[in-house]
N, C-alpha and C positions, 0 to 999 in steps of 0.2 A: 163217262167220268173219270176215268182212270185215265184217260189221254189228256185231259184237261189238266189233271194234277201235274201230271210228268210235263206238259207244255208251260205250265206256270212257274213250278218249282224246279225243274231238271230232275235228272233219274237220281242222283245221290241223296238229294232233299226230302225224298217222298218213301217212308217206310211202308214196310207191308202193312204194319199194324196201323198206320195211318189209312192207307188203301182201303183196308177190312171195314176200319171204323166209318169212312166217307162212302163207300161203295156197297159193303156188305160182303157177304159170303165168308170165307175162313182161308187159313194158310192151307190146308187140306186141298182145299177148293184149286187155289191158286197152283199150288204146284201139280195136281192132277191134270189139270187144263193146260198149263201155260208151262210147266216144269219149273217155276219160281218166278220171282219181281223181272229177271232179264226177259224171259219169253213174254210175259204178260206187257213188259215196257214195248217191245218190238211188236206184237199185236197190235197193242193200242195206237202205236206210231203209225204202222203200216195201215191201217183202218183209216186214220186220219188223213193220210196221203191220197186215198183212194177217193174220200167224199172230197176233197179240194181238187182232184184232177176230174171228177165226173161232168161239171157243168162244160169242160173245154171239149172232153171228149164225146159229147153231145152235141156240139156245135157244129152246124151243117153250114159250110162256106162254099161248097163245091159249085152250085150255079152261079154264083155272085161275081160280078166283074173284079179284077185285082184291086182295085183301090177298095171297094166297098168291103172285099172280103179282109182283107189286110186290117179295114178300120174294125171290122166286128172280131176278128180274132184277137189284135192288138188291146182292144178295149176288155175284151173277158179276160185275156191272161194277167192284165195288169190288174183288174179289179181282184182277181183272186190273189195274186201274190202279195198285193198290200192287207188283205185281209187280217185283223190282229193274230188270226189262229195260224194263218200261213206264215206270217213273220216269226211267231213263236216257235214253230215247226223247223223254220230256217236256223234260227239262234239255236235250238237244240241240236241240229244236225251238225253245226259248226263246233259247238261246246263236248258232245259226244261222239265225234267223229274218231276220236284216236280209240277209246273205248270199244265202240260197236262199229266198225268200218264197213260191215256188211249193212247194216242198218243205214249208215249216210248214203252207201251207194245205193240202198234201196229208195231212199227219199231224193236222192238225184235223179234216179229214172223214173220215179213216179211224177215227179214235178218238172224241172227244166228239159230234162232229156226227152221226156213223152211230149211235152209241147213242141219240141224240135222237130219229132218224127212224124207228129199230125200235121205240122204245116210243111214239112218237108215233102209228104205225099202231095200234098196241094200243089206245089210249086213244082214236081216232077212230072205232074197232068199238064200244068202249064206251060212247063219246057218242050214236052211233046207237041202242045201246038203251037210253039214258036212266039209264045207271049213272052217268055223270059229267057236271058240269055242261057245258053248251053255248055258254056266253056267254064261253068262252077256248079260242083254239085248241088243237088236241091237242100241236101242238109246243110251246106256252107251258107246259102241265101236266107234258109230259116233262121239259122244260128245269128246270122248278122241282123235279120229284121228284129228277132225277138230281143236281142241287146240294145237296138235302138231304142224300142217300145217300151223296155222293162227295166234295165239295169239300173241307171241313175234315180229313179222314182223309188225304185224298192230299197237302194240301199239309204236313201235319204230317210225311209221308213223306219228302218233296221236300226239306223243311229241316232232316231227319235226328233229328226229335223221336222219332218211332217207327222203330224200325228195320225192324220187319215187324208186322203185325198176324196174329194169331191167328185161328184160324176162329170161335172163341166171340166173338173181339170184333168181326168183320165182322158176324156175326150179331145182336150187340147194337146196332150202329150203325146197320145197316139196319132193325130191326125199330122202335128209336126215329125213325127218317126216315119209314116207313111208317106208324106212329101218328100222327106231327104232319102228316104230306102228308092222312091219309084224315080225321082227328078235328079237326085244327087245334089250335090251342094256349089257348084259353079255354074255362074250366070250362063245363058245362051251364049253370049259372046264369047265368055272364056271357053264354052264347050268348043267353038267354031275353030278358036285360034289353037288350042291344044289337039285338034284333030290331026 
């Protein structure tokens, strides 16, 4: 409940009195357990990050072929980042980043950076098998793929251009990202000429 209030209204707009009236408890309880409003804020946002990260961390793509694995991972991460709660968390990270730099870094590490690490492990395994180029770090491959699948739709949702994405739209965006990532942008004719 406290997380929802912070996500909807921001840190400054939520007073301890308002929190206590909505959530219950007392000032003493908040200070004893969290050290005050700032501690409660950090705890609430950290818990929210963990909830949003859980479905991606539980995703098993290791036995899938590359296209299927990237489709599954891409759809799951895009579904996650365009949820209203995730968008609110992203806005909060940007808005409160100067005041709470550690919190912003925590949000980054629990979100985007965590997704990159998870996918990089998968890429590293496939690089050892010879399925993907080894001249680029696995983390670089993961970061580029996630950027293709996520960045533009997430930004559009953040600025209100898309209120929400339907499952079919998410599948199409991710399918295009997988195709571009695996096959590139050049036609076969141009690939031969540029080789």
